[in-house]
PyMOL Python script that loads the backbone (N, CA, C, O; Angstrom):
from pymol import cmd

cmd.read_pdbstr("""\
ATOM      1  N   UNK A   1      18.011  -2.806 -10.572  1.00  0.00           N
ATOM      2  CA  UNK A   1      17.351  -1.751 -10.463  1.00  0.00           C
ATOM      3  C   UNK A   1      17.203  -1.089  -8.951  1.00  0.00           C
ATOM      4  O   UNK A   1      16.573  -0.051  -8.751  1.00  0.00           O
ATOM      5  N   UNK A   2      17.832  -1.796  -7.987  1.00  0.00           N
ATOM      6  CA  UNK A   2      17.744  -1.399  -6.441  1.00  0.00           C
ATOM      7  C   UNK A   2      18.747  -0.113  -6.425  1.00  0.00           C
ATOM      8  O   UNK A   2      18.862   0.525  -5.379  1.00  0.00           O
ATOM      9  N   UNK A   3      19.331   0.189  -7.371  1.00  0.00           N
ATOM     10  CA  UNK A   3      20.247   1.339  -7.218  1.00  0.00           C
ATOM     11  C   UNK A   3      19.598   2.610  -7.349  1.00  0.00           C
ATOM     12  O   UNK A   3      20.097   3.696  -7.054  1.00  0.00           O
ATOM     13  N   UNK A   4      18.224   2.365  -7.903  1.00  0.00           N
ATOM     14  CA  UNK A   4      17.680   3.588  -7.977  1.00  0.00           C
ATOM     15  C   UNK A   4      17.296   4.411  -6.730  1.00  0.00           C
ATOM     16  O   UNK A   4      17.548   5.605  -6.573  1.00  0.00           O
ATOM     17  N   UNK A   5      16.677   3.634  -5.900  1.00  0.00           N
ATOM     18  CA  UNK A   5      16.051   4.001  -4.758  1.00  0.00           C
ATOM     19  C   UNK A   5      17.082   3.671  -3.499  1.00  0.00           C
ATOM     20  O   UNK A   5      17.461   2.508  -3.358  1.00  0.00           O
ATOM     21  N   UNK A   6      17.521   4.676  -2.608  1.00  0.00           N
ATOM     22  CA  UNK A   6      18.435   4.040  -1.533  1.00  0.00           C
ATOM     23  C   UNK A   6      17.231   3.540  -0.768  1.00  0.00           C
ATOM     24  O   UNK A   6      16.076   3.731  -1.150  1.00  0.00           O
ATOM     25  N   UNK A   7      17.619   2.777   0.521  1.00  0.00           N
ATOM     26  CA  UNK A   7      16.903   2.118   1.234  1.00  0.00           C
ATOM     27  C   UNK A   7      16.077   3.008   2.196  1.00  0.00           C
ATOM     28  O   UNK A   7      14.923   2.725   2.518  1.00  0.00           O
ATOM     29  N   UNK A   8      16.662   3.970   2.580  1.00  0.00           N
ATOM     30  CA  UNK A   8      15.883   4.770   3.305  1.00  0.00           C
ATOM     31  C   UNK A   8      14.481   5.600   2.700  1.00  0.00           C
ATOM     32  O   UNK A   8      13.607   6.231   3.296  1.00  0.00           O
ATOM     33  N   UNK A   9      14.666   5.329   1.398  1.00  0.00           N
ATOM     34  CA  UNK A   9      13.195   5.591   0.433  1.00  0.00           C
ATOM     35  C   UNK A   9      12.390   4.648   0.165  1.00  0.00           C
ATOM     36  O   UNK A   9      11.192   4.717  -0.111  1.00  0.00           O
ATOM     37  N   UNK A  10      13.485   3.199   0.301  1.00  0.00           N
ATOM     38  CA  UNK A  10      12.250   2.122  -0.025  1.00  0.00           C
ATOM     39  C   UNK A  10      11.301   1.773   1.146  1.00  0.00           C
ATOM     40  O   UNK A  10      10.082   1.609   1.104  1.00  0.00           O
ATOM     41  N   UNK A  11      12.105   1.702   2.152  1.00  0.00           N
ATOM     42  CA  UNK A  11      11.215   1.334   3.464  1.00  0.00           C
ATOM     43  C   UNK A  11       9.975   2.128   3.654  1.00  0.00           C
ATOM     44  O   UNK A  11       8.871   1.614   3.834  1.00  0.00           O
ATOM     45  N   UNK A  12      10.217   3.468   3.602  1.00  0.00           N
ATOM     46  CA  UNK A  12       8.942   4.096   3.825  1.00  0.00           C
ATOM     47  C   UNK A  12       7.609   3.674   2.894  1.00  0.00           C
ATOM     48  O   UNK A  12       6.479   3.552   3.366  1.00  0.00           O
ATOM     49  N   UNK A  13       7.994   3.452   1.327  1.00  0.00           N
ATOM     50  CA  UNK A  13       7.163   2.701   0.448  1.00  0.00           C
ATOM     51  C   UNK A  13       6.641   1.545   0.814  1.00  0.00           C
ATOM     52  O   UNK A  13       5.476   1.278   0.521  1.00  0.00           O
ATOM     53  N   UNK A  14       7.459   0.655   1.536  1.00  0.00           N
ATOM     54  CA  UNK A  14       7.116  -0.504   1.772  1.00  0.00           C
ATOM     55  C   UNK A  14       5.941  -0.632   2.925  1.00  0.00           C
ATOM     56  O   UNK A  14       5.060  -1.489   2.859  1.00  0.00           O
ATOM     57  N   UNK A  15       6.040   0.266   3.915  1.00  0.00           N
ATOM     58  CA  UNK A  15       5.200   0.669   5.259  1.00  0.00           C
ATOM     59  C   UNK A  15       4.066   1.330   4.649  1.00  0.00           C
ATOM     60  O   UNK A  15       3.006   0.998   5.180  1.00  0.00           O
ATOM     61  N   UNK A  16       3.942   2.250   3.602  1.00  0.00           N
ATOM     62  CA  UNK A  16       2.808   2.898   3.247  1.00  0.00           C
ATOM     63  C   UNK A  16       1.876   2.287   2.375  1.00  0.00           C
ATOM     64  O   UNK A  16       0.678   2.545   2.258  1.00  0.00           O
ATOM     65  N   UNK A  17       2.826   1.124   1.542  1.00  0.00           N
ATOM     66  CA  UNK A  17       1.804   0.366   0.980  1.00  0.00           C
ATOM     67  C   UNK A  17       1.096  -0.835   1.413  1.00  0.00           C
ATOM     68  O   UNK A  17       0.175  -1.394   0.816  1.00  0.00           O
ATOM     69  N   UNK A  18       1.717  -1.218   2.692  1.00  0.00           N
ATOM     70  CA  UNK A  18       1.017  -2.404   3.769  1.00  0.00           C
ATOM     71  C   UNK A  18       0.087  -1.338   4.253  1.00  0.00           C
ATOM     72  O   UNK A  18      -1.085  -1.510   3.919  1.00  0.00           O
ATOM     73  N   UNK A  19       0.361  -0.228   4.997  1.00  0.00           N
ATOM     74  CA  UNK A  19      -0.562   0.554   5.713  1.00  0.00           C
ATOM     75  C   UNK A  19      -1.790   0.996   4.880  1.00  0.00           C
ATOM     76  O   UNK A  19      -2.750   1.293   5.591  1.00  0.00           O
ATOM     77  N   UNK A  20      -1.988   1.109   3.600  1.00  0.00           N
ATOM     78  CA  UNK A  20      -2.932   1.347   2.728  1.00  0.00           C
ATOM     79  C   UNK A  20      -3.922   0.363   2.628  1.00  0.00           C
ATOM     80  O   UNK A  20      -5.130   0.594   2.679  1.00  0.00           O
ATOM     81  N   UNK A  21      -3.344  -0.864   2.470  1.00  0.00           N
ATOM     82  CA  UNK A  21      -3.805  -2.230   2.635  1.00  0.00           C
ATOM     83  C   UNK A  21      -4.471  -2.465   3.853  1.00  0.00           C
ATOM     84  O   UNK A  21      -5.628  -2.884   3.806  1.00  0.00           O
ATOM     85  N   UNK A  22      -3.969  -2.278   4.846  1.00  0.00           N
ATOM     86  CA  UNK A  22      -4.881  -2.577   5.973  1.00  0.00           C
ATOM     87  C   UNK A  22      -5.773  -1.284   6.498  1.00  0.00           C
ATOM     88  O   UNK A  22      -6.707  -1.345   7.297  1.00  0.00           O
ATOM     89  N   UNK A  23      -5.290  -0.183   5.896  1.00  0.00           N
ATOM     90  CA  UNK A  23      -6.750   0.604   6.068  1.00  0.00           C
ATOM     91  C   UNK A  23      -7.625   0.576   5.222  1.00  0.00           C
ATOM     92  O   UNK A  23      -8.607   1.290   5.426  1.00  0.00           O
ATOM     93  N   UNK A  24      -7.583  -0.122   4.185  1.00  0.00           N
ATOM     94  CA  UNK A  24      -8.710  -0.609   3.350  1.00  0.00           C
ATOM     95  C   UNK A  24      -9.827  -1.422   4.177  1.00  0.00           C
ATOM     96  O   UNK A  24     -11.047  -1.257   4.170  1.00  0.00           O
ATOM     97  N   UNK A  25      -9.099  -2.286   4.842  1.00  0.00           N
ATOM     98  CA  UNK A  25      -9.672  -3.521   5.362  1.00  0.00           C
ATOM     99  C   UNK A  25     -10.009  -2.867   7.028  1.00  0.00           C
ATOM    100  O   UNK A  25     -10.533  -3.683   7.787  1.00  0.00           O
ATOM    101  N   UNK A  26      -9.804  -1.825   7.451  1.00  0.00           N
ATOM    102  CA  UNK A  26     -10.400  -1.187   8.810  1.00  0.00           C
ATOM    103  C   UNK A  26     -11.521  -0.551   8.203  1.00  0.00           C
ATOM    104  O   UNK A  26     -12.687  -0.798   8.511  1.00  0.00           O
ATOM    105  N   UNK A  27     -11.168   0.260   7.351  1.00  0.00           N
ATOM    106  CA  UNK A  27     -12.590   1.213   6.881  1.00  0.00           C
ATOM    107  C   UNK A  27     -13.840   0.215   6.418  1.00  0.00           C
ATOM    108  O   UNK A  27     -14.977   0.687   6.440  1.00  0.00           O
ATOM    109  N   UNK A  28     -13.665  -0.949   6.064  1.00  0.00           N
ATOM    110  CA  UNK A  28     -14.409  -1.852   5.607  1.00  0.00           C
ATOM    111  C   UNK A  28     -15.196  -2.258   6.893  1.00  0.00           C
ATOM    112  O   UNK A  28     -16.419  -2.219   7.026  1.00  0.00           O
ATOM    113  N   UNK A  29     -14.126  -2.717   7.959  1.00  0.00           N
ATOM    114  CA  UNK A  29     -15.168  -3.226   8.906  1.00  0.00           C
ATOM    115  C   UNK A  29     -15.615  -2.227   9.877  1.00  0.00           C
ATOM    116  O   UNK A  29     -16.510  -2.600  10.635  1.00  0.00           O
ATOM    117  N   UNK A  30     -15.142  -0.948  10.020  1.00  0.00           N
ATOM    118  CA  UNK A  30     -15.686  -0.209  11.351  1.00  0.00           C
ATOM    119  C   UNK A  30     -16.590   0.931  10.737  1.00  0.00           C
ATOM    120  O   UNK A  30     -17.420   1.549  11.404  1.00  0.00           O
ATOM    121  N   UNK A  31     -16.338   1.149   9.371  1.00  0.00           N
ATOM    122  CA  UNK A  31     -17.175   2.452   8.774  1.00  0.00           C
ATOM    123  C   UNK A  31     -18.006   1.743   7.762  1.00  0.00           C
ATOM    124  O   UNK A  31     -18.959   2.413   7.365  1.00  0.00           O
ATOM    125  N   UNK A  32     -17.886   0.583   7.258  1.00  0.00           N
ATOM    126  CA  UNK A  32     -18.833  -0.302   6.517  1.00  0.00           C
ATOM    127  C   UNK A  32     -19.001   0.390   4.564  1.00  0.00           C
ATOM    128  O   UNK A  32     -19.967   0.418   3.800  1.00  0.00           O
ATOM    129  N   UNK A  33     -17.714   0.791   4.425  1.00  0.00           N
ATOM    130  CA  UNK A  33     -17.693   1.544   2.900  1.00  0.00           C
ATOM    131  C   UNK A  33     -17.609   0.305   2.072  1.00  0.00           C
ATOM    132  O   UNK A  33     -17.078  -0.779   2.315  1.00  0.00           O
ATOM    133  N   UNK A  34     -18.181   0.683   1.169  1.00  0.00           N
ATOM    134  CA  UNK A  34     -18.432  -0.294   0.026  1.00  0.00           C
ATOM    135  C   UNK A  34     -17.138  -1.198  -0.356  1.00  0.00           C
ATOM    136  O   UNK A  34     -15.981  -0.869  -0.095  1.00  0.00           O
ATOM    137  N   UNK A  35     -17.444  -2.143  -0.878  1.00  0.00           N
ATOM    138  CA  UNK A  35     -16.173  -3.095  -1.318  1.00  0.00           C
ATOM    139  C   UNK A  35     -15.433  -2.419  -2.405  1.00  0.00           C
ATOM    140  O   UNK A  35     -14.218  -2.225  -2.379  1.00  0.00           O
ATOM    141  N   UNK A  36     -16.253  -2.058  -3.393  1.00  0.00           N
ATOM    142  CA  UNK A  36     -15.208  -1.083  -4.464  1.00  0.00           C
ATOM    143  C   UNK A  36     -13.979  -0.214  -3.656  1.00  0.00           C
ATOM    144  O   UNK A  36     -12.796  -0.273  -3.990  1.00  0.00           O
ATOM    145  N   UNK A  37     -14.460   0.535  -2.622  1.00  0.00           N
ATOM    146  CA  UNK A  37     -13.710   1.360  -1.928  1.00  0.00           C
ATOM    147  C   UNK A  37     -12.333   0.543  -1.415  1.00  0.00           C
ATOM    148  O   UNK A  37     -11.218   1.062  -1.472  1.00  0.00           O
ATOM    149  N   UNK A  38     -12.573  -0.774  -0.921  1.00  0.00           N
ATOM    150  CA  UNK A  38     -11.300  -1.248  -0.389  1.00  0.00           C
ATOM    151  C   UNK A  38     -10.655  -2.170  -1.393  1.00  0.00           C
ATOM    152  O   UNK A  38      -9.607  -2.771  -1.154  1.00  0.00           O
ATOM    153  N   UNK A  39     -11.307  -2.255  -2.503  1.00  0.00           N
ATOM    154  CA  UNK A  39     -10.439  -2.636  -3.714  1.00  0.00           C
ATOM    155  C   UNK A  39      -9.615  -1.736  -4.133  1.00  0.00           C
ATOM    156  O   UNK A  39      -8.486  -2.048  -4.513  1.00  0.00           O
ATOM    157  N   UNK A  40     -10.098  -0.360  -4.126  1.00  0.00           N
ATOM    158  CA  UNK A  40      -9.235   0.880  -4.583  1.00  0.00           C
ATOM    159  C   UNK A  40      -7.833   0.914  -3.835  1.00  0.00           C
ATOM    160  O   UNK A  40      -6.691   1.138  -4.238  1.00  0.00           O
ATOM    161  N   UNK A  41      -8.442   0.557  -2.399  1.00  0.00           N
ATOM    162  CA  UNK A  41      -7.185   0.851  -1.455  1.00  0.00           C
ATOM    163  C   UNK A  41      -6.004  -0.320  -1.648  1.00  0.00           C
ATOM    164  O   UNK A  41      -4.779  -0.218  -1.578  1.00  0.00           O
ATOM    165  N   UNK A  42      -6.722  -1.285  -1.875  1.00  0.00           N
ATOM    166  CA  UNK A  42      -5.905  -2.498  -1.852  1.00  0.00           C
ATOM    167  C   UNK A  42      -5.100  -2.633  -3.182  1.00  0.00           C
ATOM    168  O   UNK A  42      -4.231  -3.504  -3.227  1.00  0.00           O
ATOM    169  N   UNK A  43      -5.313  -1.865  -4.232  1.00  0.00           N
ATOM    170  CA  UNK A  43      -4.798  -1.898  -5.341  1.00  0.00           C
ATOM    171  C   UNK A  43      -3.434  -0.969  -5.502  1.00  0.00           C
ATOM    172  O   UNK A  43      -2.304  -1.244  -5.906  1.00  0.00           O
ATOM    173  N   UNK A  44      -4.070   0.321  -4.982  1.00  0.00           N
ATOM    174  CA  UNK A  44      -3.082   1.360  -4.646  1.00  0.00           C
ATOM    175  C   UNK A  44      -1.765   1.036  -3.844  1.00  0.00           C
ATOM    176  O   UNK A  44      -0.614   1.205  -4.248  1.00  0.00           O
ATOM    177  N   UNK A  45      -2.183   0.514  -2.569  1.00  0.00           N
ATOM    178  CA  UNK A  45      -1.395  -0.406  -1.592  1.00  0.00           C
ATOM    179  C   UNK A  45      -0.510  -1.221  -2.217  1.00  0.00           C
ATOM    180  O   UNK A  45       0.695  -1.039  -2.047  1.00  0.00           O
ATOM    181  N   UNK A  46      -0.980  -2.231  -3.027  1.00  0.00           N
ATOM    182  CA  UNK A  46      -0.253  -3.373  -3.640  1.00  0.00           C
ATOM    183  C   UNK A  46       0.696  -2.745  -4.601  1.00  0.00           C
ATOM    184  O   UNK A  46       1.746  -3.350  -4.818  1.00  0.00           O
ATOM    185  N   UNK A  47       0.437  -1.429  -5.308  1.00  0.00           N
ATOM    186  CA  UNK A  47       1.197  -1.280  -6.345  1.00  0.00           C
ATOM    187  C   UNK A  47       2.397  -0.193  -5.440  1.00  0.00           C
ATOM    188  O   UNK A  47       3.552  -0.140  -5.861  1.00  0.00           O
ATOM    189  N   UNK A  48       2.028   0.530  -4.342  1.00  0.00           N
ATOM    190  CA  UNK A  48       3.248   0.866  -3.816  1.00  0.00           C
ATOM    191  C   UNK A  48       4.370  -0.164  -3.173  1.00  0.00           C
ATOM    192  O   UNK A  48       5.599  -0.099  -3.222  1.00  0.00           O
ATOM    193  N   UNK A  49       3.504  -1.137  -2.553  1.00  0.00           N
ATOM    194  CA  UNK A  49       4.198  -1.892  -1.728  1.00  0.00           C
ATOM    195  C   UNK A  49       4.844  -2.745  -3.174  1.00  0.00           C
ATOM    196  O   UNK A  49       6.059  -2.761  -2.979  1.00  0.00           O
ATOM    197  N   UNK A  50       4.623  -3.274  -4.188  1.00  0.00           N
ATOM    198  CA  UNK A  50       5.493  -3.499  -5.343  1.00  0.00           C
ATOM    199  C   UNK A  50       6.611  -2.534  -5.780  1.00  0.00           C
ATOM    200  O   UNK A  50       7.817  -2.745  -5.915  1.00  0.00           O
ATOM    201  N   UNK A  51       5.991  -1.584  -5.937  1.00  0.00           N
ATOM    202  CA  UNK A  51       7.205  -0.294  -6.393  1.00  0.00           C
ATOM    203  C   UNK A  51       8.350  -0.437  -5.172  1.00  0.00           C
ATOM    204  O   UNK A  51       9.511  -0.522  -5.572  1.00  0.00           O
ATOM    205  N   UNK A  52       8.168  -0.465  -3.957  1.00  0.00           N
ATOM    206  CA  UNK A  52       9.385  -0.669  -2.931  1.00  0.00           C
ATOM    207  C   UNK A  52      10.297  -1.737  -3.227  1.00  0.00           C
ATOM    208  O   UNK A  52      11.460  -1.685  -2.826  1.00  0.00           O
ATOM    209  N   UNK A  53       9.776  -2.884  -4.023  1.00  0.00           N
ATOM    210  CA  UNK A  53      10.767  -3.924  -4.441  1.00  0.00           C
ATOM    211  C   UNK A  53      11.477  -3.915  -5.689  1.00  0.00           C
ATOM    212  O   UNK A  53      12.542  -4.503  -5.880  1.00  0.00           O
ATOM    213  N   UNK A  54      10.776  -3.144  -6.634  1.00  0.00           N
ATOM    214  CA  UNK A  54      11.176  -3.104  -7.695  1.00  0.00           C
ATOM    215  C   UNK A  54      11.984  -1.722  -8.030  1.00  0.00           C
ATOM    216  O   UNK A  54      12.574  -1.556  -9.098  1.00  0.00           O
ATOM    217  N   UNK A  55      11.943  -0.894  -7.137  1.00  0.00           N
ATOM    218  CA  UNK A  55      12.707   0.304  -7.304  1.00  0.00           C
ATOM    219  C   UNK A  55      14.171   0.284  -6.262  1.00  0.00           C
ATOM    220  O   UNK A  55      14.950   1.237  -6.274  1.00  0.00           O
TER     221      UNK A  55
END
""", "prot")
cmd.dss("prot")
cmd.show_as("cartoon", "prot")
cmd.util.cbc("prot")
cmd.orient("prot")
C-alpha cells in the first residue's frame, strides 16, 4: 500500500500528525484547555500519523 502515496506526501503527514499531538499538550500546559480538547488533538494527530504509515 506504500505505492499509493509517494514519500514526499507521506512525510508531511507524519510531521503534521506529531505536530498536532504536541500542540494539544502545549495548549493544555499553557492555555489550560480542558482535557477533552487535548484528547481530540491527540486522536486526530494519531489518525494522521498512522495514515502516513499506511498510505
